[in-house]
C-alpha positions, 0 to 999 in steps of 0.5 A: 777847314784845311790850313785856316787859322783860328788862333792868333800866333802873336797872342800865344806869345803874349800869353806865354810871356817869358817862355819860348813858343816852338814853331809847331805849337801854334799849329797843334793848338789851332788843330785842337781848337778846330776839333773842339769846335767840331765836337761842340757842333756835334753836341749841339746837334745832339741836343737839337740846337743850332747854337754852340755854347760854352757847355758844349766844350 
């Protein structure tokens, strides 16, 4: 997966509103999201599914 971006940096700033967003925040959030997806895949596999669902998070 490497440096693939899952999140959209401009959307983070949009949601943050009046708050500043540090340079490292998008990178850390992106890695967290990727890990959440990997964990959801493991849970789906454990339940013999090929579809990840909201309940896998």
